[in-house]
C-alpha positions in Angstrom: -3.5 -31.8 22.2 -4.4 -29.7 19.2 -8.1 -29.5 18.7 -8.1 -29.8 14.9 -6.1 -32.4 13.0 -6.7 -34.1 9.7 -7.1 -37.9 9.6 -3.8 -38.2 7.7 -1.1 -35.5 7.9 0.2 -34.4 4.5 3.5 -36.0 3.5 6.6 -33.9 3.9 7.2 -34.1 0.2 5.3 -31.8 -2.1 4.8 -31.7 -5.9 7.8 -30.2 -7.8 7.9 -26.5 -8.2 6.7 -25.4 -11.7 9.7 -23.1 -12.1 9.4 -22.7 -15.8 5.7 -21.7 -15.7 6.1 -19.5 -12.7 9.2 -17.8 -14.2 7.2 -17.2 -17.5 4.3 -15.6 -15.6 6.7 -13.5 -13.5 8.6 -12.4 -16.6 5.5 -11.3 -18.4 4.4 -9.4 -15.3 7.8 -7.7 -15.0 7.6 -6.5 -18.6 4.1 -5.1 -18.1 5.0 -3.4 -14.8 8.2 -1.9 -16.3 6.0 -0.4 -19.1 3.5 0.9 -16.6 6.3 2.3 -14.4 7.7 4.2 -17.4 4.2 5.3 -18.6 2.6 6.5 -15.4 3.3 10.0 -14.0 4.4 10.5 -10.4 1.7 9.7 -7.9 1.1 12.1 -5.0 2.4 9.6 -2.4 5.5 8.9 -4.5 6.3 12.6 -4.6 6.0 12.7 -0.8 8.3 9.7 -0.4 10.9 11.4 -2.7 10.6 14.6 -0.5 10.8 12.5 2.7 14.0 10.9 1.3 15.7 14.3 1.6 14.8 14.3 5.3 15.9 10.7 6.3 14.9 9.8 9.8 14.0 6.7 11.8 10.4 7.7 11.6 7.8 10.0 10.1 4.4 11.0 11.1 2.8 8.4 8.9 5.4 5.6 8.5 8.8 4.2 9.4 11.9 4.8 7.4 11.9 2.0 4.6 9.9 3.7 1.8 11.6 7.1 2.0 15.0 5.3 2.1 14.1 3.3 -1.0 12.9 6.5 -2.7 16.2 8.2 -1.9 18.3 5.2 -3.1 16.3 5.1 -6.4 16.8 8.8 -6.8 20.6 8.8 -6.1 21.7 5.4 -7.4 19.2 4.9 -10.3 19.1 8.5 -11.6 15.7 9.4 -10.2 13.8 8.1 -13.3 10.3 6.8 -12.7 11.2 3.3 -13.6 14.3 3.4 -11.4 12.5 4.7 -8.3 9.7 2.2 -8.8 12.0 -0.8 -9.3 11.5 -2.1 -5.7 7.7 -2.2 -6.3 8.2 -4.1 -9.6 10.5 -6.6 -7.9 8.1 -7.1 -5.0 5.2 -7.8 -7.3 7.3 -10.2 -9.4 8.4 -12.0 -6.2 4.7 -12.2 -5.2 4.0 -14.3 -8.3 6.6 -16.8 -7.2 5.5 -16.9 -3.6 1.8 -17.4 -4.6 2.9 -20.4 -6.7 4.9 -21.8 -3.8 2.0 -21.5 -1.4 -0.1 -23.5 -3.9 2.6 -26.1 -3.9 2.6 -26.3 -0.1 -1.2 -27.0 -0.3 -0.4 -29.9 -2.6 -1.0 -28.2 -5.9 0.8 -29.4 -9.0 1.9 -27.4 -11.9 -1.6 -26.4 -12.9 -2.6 -25.1 -9.5 0.7 -23.3 -9.1 0.3 -21.6 -12.5 -3.3 -20.7 -11.9 -2.6 -19.1 -8.5 0.4 -17.2 -9.8 -1.4 -16.0 -12.9 -4.3 -14.8 -10.8 -2.0 -12.8 -8.6 -0.2 -11.4 -11.7 -3.5 -10.0 -13.2 -4.9 -8.7 -10.0 -5.6 -4.9 -10.3 -4.0 -4.5 -6.9 -0.8 -6.1 -8.2 -0.7 -4.0 -11.3 -1.3 -0.8 -9.3 1.0 -1.4 -6.4 3.7 -3.0 -8.6 4.1 0.1 -10.8 4.1 2.7 -8.1 6.5 3.1 -5.1 4.0 2.9 -2.2 4.0 1.2 1.2 1.4 -1.3 0.0 3.9 -2.8 -2.5 6.4 -3.9 0.2 3.7 -4.7 2.7 1.9 -7.1 0.3 5.1 -9.1 -0.3 5.9 -9.3 3.4 2.4 -10.7 4.1 2.8 -13.2 1.2 6.2 -14.4 2.5 4.8 -14.7 6.0 1.8 -16.7 5.0 4.0 -19.0 2.9 6.3 -19.6 5.8 3.4 -20.3 8.1 2.0 -22.9 5.6 5.5 -24.3 5.2 5.8 -24.7 9.0 2.5 -26.5 9.2 4.0 -29.2 6.9 7.6 -29.3 8.3 7.1 -28.1 11.9 10.6 -26.7 11.7 12.3 -23.9 13.6 13.8 -22.2 10.5 10.3 -21.2 9.1 9.5 -19.6 12.4 12.7 -17.7 12.5 12.3 -16.5 9.0 8.8 -15.3 9.9 10.4 -13.1 12.5 13.1 -11.8 10.0 10.3 -11.0 7.5 8.4 -9.2 10.2 11.5 -7.2 11.2 11.8 -5.9 7.6 8.0 -5.4 7.2 7.7 -3.1 10.2 10.3 -0.8 8.7 7.6 0.0 6.0 4.3 -0.4 7.7 2.8 -1.8 10.9 -0.2 -3.5 9.2 1.5 -6.9 9.5 0.9 -6.7 13.2 -2.8 -7.3 12.5 -1.9 -10.5 10.6 0.3 -11.7 13.5 -2.4 -11.1 16.0 -5.0 -12.9 13.9 -2.8 -15.9 13.4 -1.8 -16.1 17.1 -5.5 -15.9 18.1 -6.7 -18.4 15.6 -3.9 -20.9 16.5 -4.6 -20.4 20.2 -8.3 -21.2 19.7 -8.3 -24.0 17.2 -4.6 -25.1 16.9 -1.9 -25.9 16.1 -1.2 -24.9 19.7 2.2 -26.6 19.6 3.6 -23.7 17.8 3.6 -21.7 21.1 6.0 -24.3 22.6 8.6 -23.6 19.9 11.4 -21.4 21.1 12.0 -20.3 17.5 8.6 -18.6 17.5 9.5 -16.4 20.4 13.0 -15.6 19.1 11.5 -14.5 15.8 8.8 -12.5 17.5 11.5 -10.9 19.7 13.4 -9.9 16.6 10.4 -8.3 15.1 9.6 -6.4 18.3 13.2 -5.2 18.5 13.0 -3.9 15.0 10.1 -1.7 16.0 12.0 0.2 18.7 13.6 3.0 16.5 10.2 4.0 15.0 8.4 3.8 18.3 11.0 6.0 20.0 10.6 8.5 17.2 6.8 8.4 17.6 7.2 8.9 21.4 9.5 11.9 21.0 7.0 13.5 18.7 3.8 12.9 20.7 2.6 9.9 18.6 1.4 11.6 15.4 0.6 8.1 13.9 -2.2 7.7 16.4 -3.8 11.0 15.2 -3.4 9.8 11.6 -5.5 6.7 12.3 -8.5 8.9 12.9 -7.8 11.0 9.8 -7.6 7.9 7.6 -10.9 6.7 9.1 -12.6 10.0 8.2 -11.1 10.0 4.7 -12.3 6.4 4.1 -15.8 7.3 5.2 -15.8 10.4 2.9 -14.3 8.9 -0.2 -15.5 5.3 -0.2 -18.9 5.3 1.5 -17.3 3.9 4.7 -17.7 0.2 5.6 -20.4 -0.4 3.1 -17.9 -0.3 0.2 -15.1 -2.0 2.0 -15.9 -5.6 1.0 -16.9 -4.9 -2.6 -13.8 -2.9 -3.2 -11.6 -5.5 -1.6 -13.0 -8.1 -3.9 -12.7 -5.8 -6.9 -9.0 -5.1 -6.4 -8.4 -8.8 -5.9 -9.6 -9.3 -9.5 -12.4 -8.2 -11.7 -13.4 -11.8 -12.5 -10.8 -14.5 -11.8 -9.2 -12.9 -8.7 -12.6 -12.1 -7.1 -13.8 -15.7 -7.5 -10.6 -17.3 -6.3 -10.2 -14.9 -3.3 -13.7 -15.6 -2.0 -13.6 -19.3 -3.0 -10.1 -19.8 -1.5 -11.1 -18.2 1.8 -14.2 -20.5 1.9 -12.2 -23.6 1.2 -9.6 -22.7 3.9 -12.6 -22.6 6.3 -14.3 -25.8 5.1 -12.0 -28.1 3.2 -11.0 -31.4 4.9 -7.9 -31.5 2.8 -6.8 -28.1 4.2 -7.9 -28.9 7.7 -4.5 -28.2 9.2 -4.6 -24.8 7.7 -8.1 -23.9 8.9 -6.7 -21.5 11.5 -5.4 -19.4 8.5 -8.9 -19.2 7.1 -10.1 -17.8 10.5 -7.1 -15.5 10.6 -8.0 -14.1 7.2 -11.6 -13.6 8.3 -10.4 -11.8 11.5 -8.1 -9.5 9.4 -10.9 -8.5 7.1 -13.3 -7.8 10.0 -10.6 -5.8 11.8 -10.0 -3.5 8.9 -13.7 -3.3 8.2 -14.6 -2.3 11.7 -11.7 0.1 12.2 -12.2 2.0 9.0 -9.1 0.7 7.2 -8.6 1.2 3.5 -9.9 -1.6 1.2 -6.4 -2.5 -0.1 -5.2 -3.3 3.4 -6.4 -6.9 2.8 -4.3 -7.3 -0.3 -1.6 -9.3 1.6 -4.2 -12.1 1.9 -4.6 -12.5 -1.8 -1.7 -14.9 -2.4 -2.9 -17.3 0.3 -6.5 -17.3 -0.8 -5.6 -17.5 -4.5 -3.4 -20.5 -3.8 -6.0 -22.3 -1.7 -8.7 -21.5 -4.3 -6.6 -22.8 -7.2 -5.7 -26.0 -5.5 -9.2 -26.8 -4.4 -10.8 -25.7 -7.7 -8.5 -28.1 -9.7 -8.9 -30.9 -7.2 -12.7 -30.7 -7.3 -13.2 -30.3 -11.0 -12.4 -32.8 -13.8 -9.5 -32.0 -16.1 -11.7 -31.6 -19.2 -11.4 -29.5 -22.4 -14.4 -27.5 -21.1 -12.5 -26.5 -18.0 -9.4 -25.7 -19.9 -11.4 -23.5 -22.3 -13.1 -21.7 -19.5 -9.8 -20.9 -17.8 -8.4 -19.9 -21.2 -11.2 -17.4 -21.7 -11.7 -16.1 -18.2 -8.1 -15.3 -17.2 -7.2 -13.3 -20.3 -10.4 -11.4 -20.0 -9.6 -10.7 -16.4 -6.2 -9.5 -17.3 -7.6 -7.0 -19.8 -10.2 -5.8 -17.4 -7.6 -5.4 -14.7 -5.5 -3.1 -16.9 -8.7 -1.1 -17.6 -9.5 -0.8 -13.9 -6.0 0.4 -13.1 -5.6 2.9 -15.9 -9.1 4.2 -16.9 -10.9 6.3 -14.3 -14.6 5.3 -14.0 -17.1 5.5 -11.2 -17.8 2.3 -9.2 -21.6 2.2 -8.8 -22.8 2.5 -5.2 -19.4 3.2 -3.7 -18.6 6.9 -4.3 -15.2 6.0 -5.6 -13.5 6.0 -9.0 -11.3 3.3 -10.4 -7.7 4.1 -11.3 -7.2 6.4 -8.3 -3.6 6.6 -9.2 -4.6 8.3 -12.5 -6.3 11.1 -10.6 -3.5 11.3 -8.1 -0.9 11.6 -10.8 -2.5 14.2 -12.9 -1.8 17.9 -13.0 1.3 18.3 -10.8 3.6 20.1 -13.3 0.7 22.3 -14.4 0.0 23.2 -10.7 3.6 24.1 -10.3 3.4 26.4 -13.4 0.3 28.1 -11.9 1.9 28.6 -8.5 5.2 29.9 -10.1 3.2 32.4 -12.2 1.3 33.6 -9.2 4.6 33.8 -7.2 6.3 35.9 -9.9 3.3 38.3 -10.2 2.5 38.7 -6.6 3.7 41.7 -4.6 5.1 39.2 -2.0 8.6 39.2 -3.5 11.1 36.5 -3.8 11.5 36.0 0.0 8.0 34.8 0.7 7.5 31.2 1.6 5.1 28.9 -0.3 2.7 27.0 2.1 0.3 24.3 0.9 -2.8 22.8 2.4 -2.0 19.2 1.4 1.2 17.3 1.6 0.8 16.1 -2.0 0.9 19.7 -3.1 4.0 20.5 -1.2 5.7 17.4 -2.5 4.8 18.3 -6.1 6.0 21.9 -5.7 9.3 20.6 -4.2 9.7 18.2 -7.2 8.8 20.7 -10.0 9.1 24.1 -8.4 12.8 24.7 -8.2 13.3 24.8 -12.0 10.3 27.2 -12.1 11.9 29.6 -9.6 9.9 28.6 -6.5 11.4 28.2 -3.0 11.1 25.0 -1.1 7.5 24.3 -0.1 6.2 23.9 3.4 3.0 22.3 4.6 1.4 21.8 8.1 -0.2 18.6 6.7 0.9 15.2 8.1 4.6 14.3 7.6 5.4 17.6 5.9 4.9 19.6 9.1 8.0 17.9 10.5 10.2 19.0 7.5 10.7 22.5 8.9 9.3 25.9 9.7 8.9 28.4 6.9 11.4 31.3 6.8 10.3 34.4 8.6 8.8 36.8 6.1 5.9 39.2 6.4 4.0 37.6 3.4 3.4 34.1 2.2 1.8 32.4 -0.7 -0.8 29.7 0.3 -1.9 27.0 -2.1 -5.1 25.2 -1.1 -8.9 25.5 -0.8 -8.9 27.7 2.3 -6.1 29.4 4.3 -8.1 28.5 7.5 -5.9 29.0 10.6 -3.5 31.3 8.7 -6.1 34.0 8.6 -5.6 34.6 12.3 -1.9 35.0 11.8 -1.9 37.5 9.0 -3.5 40.9 8.7 -5.1 40.0 5.3 -5.6 37.1 3.0 -6.8 37.4 -0.5 -7.2 35.0 -3.4 -4.9 35.7 -6.3 -6.1 33.1 -8.8 -7.5 29.5 -9.1 -5.8 26.8 -11.0 -8.4 25.0 -13.1 -7.0 21.6 -14.1 -8.6 18.6 -15.7 -8.4 15.1 -14.2 -7.4 15.2 -10.5 -8.5 15.7 -7.0 -10.6 18.8 -6.4 -8.8 21.3 -4.2 -5.6 19.3 -4.4 -4.4 19.0 -8.0 -7.3 20.7 -9.8 -9.6 23.7 -8.9 -6.9 24.9 -6.5 -7.1 28.5 -5.2 -3.8 30.4 -4.6 -3.8 33.0 -1.9 -1.6 35.9 -0.8 -1.3 36.3 3.0 0.2 39.6 4.1 1.1 41.1 7.5 2.3 38.2 9.6 1.7 39.0 13.2 3.8 36.3 15.0 7.0 34.5 14.3 6.6 31.2 12.4 8.2 29.2 15.1 5.4 30.3 17.4 2.6 29.8 14.8 3.7 26.5 13.2 3.0 24.2 16.1 -0.7 25.1 16.2 -1.1 24.5 12.4 -0.3 20.8 12.4 -3.0 18.7 10.7 -2.9 14.9 10.6 
C-alpha cells in the first residue's frame, strides 16, 4: 500500500481551462519575445550552434544533435535571421505559459490560479532570456514542464497514456540535453520512498522509460567512439561555475533570482514549500521531495543556477493555487497582485537586458548582453591583423575559445578570413587546420602552441567594450611562425574541454 494518501482523492474532473486568459498571456509573451529576438545580437552559444549545424552529427562534445539541427533548419528554411533561428525558443517559452496554467488546473486551480501561475512564468527572467535565444535550456525547460504536467495528470487519472507520453517527451528531451535524467531519477526515488508506488507496477511506465533509453543510444555511441568528451566537460563546467558565480554559495540565490525578481521568487519558494506541506497536495508530495532532490543534486555537483529552471512551472502552479486558496478574494489582494506582478515584469526585463553586478555573487545580470557584444568588431580586428601579418593568405586562424571561432566563422568570410579552428570543446571535432608554416592565434595565451612553433609574438590586442575579457574584449592576436610538426600530429594534444 502506498505510504501517503490524502483522506479524499481529488475528483477526476478539474476546473475548466482558462483558455482565453492563458492565450492572452501567451500572446503578450510571444510579442515581447519576438521583439527581444529581433533586438538582441547573436549570443556566443548561438554562434556555436550555427557553426555546429554545418557539421551535423548524432553527437557533439557538449550535447546531442537537436539544437544544432534546429539552428541549421532556422538558417536554411527561415533565412538565417535572428528571429527565424530563435523561433523554436520563442515557441517553447509560449508553450511553457500554457503548460504552467494546465499544471495549476491539475492542482485544482481555477481561472485565477491558472492565470497567476502562467503570468508568473511569463515574466520570469529565465523565460525572457531563454525564450529569446536559441539555447539548450529553452528546449530543456519545456521538456521538464511537460513531464511534470504529465506526472501530475497521472496522479489524478492513473492512466497509461500519461506515462507513455512522459517517455515520448523524454525521448525528445535527451536529443537536446541529458539534464532531464536528473528529474527522472529524483521522481523515481521520491515515489519509491513515499509513494505512489503503484506507478512501478504500470507497464506503460517501463515502455515509456524504454523509449527514452533507446533514444539515448545514438548520442551514447558517438560519445563512446570519441572517448566520452562530455564527461570531461562536466569538470570544466564545475570549474567555470566556481570561478564565475562564487560556487555553491551563489547557486540558490541566483536560482531564486532567475525565477523572478519578486513574484517568481516568492511563488517558487512558496510553491515548493506547499508541495512538501500542504494536505490538499498530499498526493503530489513526492514531487516536492523530487524538486528538493534536483536542487541539491545540482548544488552539490556544481551545476549552473539555471539548471533548476524546469521546476519553475510546477512550483509556480502549486504556489498560485495554494496562495489563492489560503487568502480571501478581497480588493486588497487584487490590488497587491496588480502592483507586484507588473513591477516584477519590468524588473525582469531590466535583469535580462541591463548588465549589473549581483552583490555577493561575483556575477553580472544580463549575461547574454556580455556574451553578445563585440563579435563583428572582433572579426574586424582579426581580419585587419590577418591582412597585415606576414603569414599570408594560407595561414589558418586558431582561437582559444569556441565562441571566438564561432564568431569568426559567422562574420569572417565576408572580411576575407578563412574558416576558423579551435581546440576548445566541440570545435576541436570540426577539423584539423590546414598545414601551413604559420598561424594566427586569437586568445589570451597561445599556451601549448608555443611548443609547436619556432616563435610566437603578439601582433595587437583588440580592446572592446562590454564583453568577456579575453574572449570578446581585451583579446590579444598572435602570430605563430615555424611550425615544427604536422597539424594532424599536434591537434590531438591540444584538445581542451
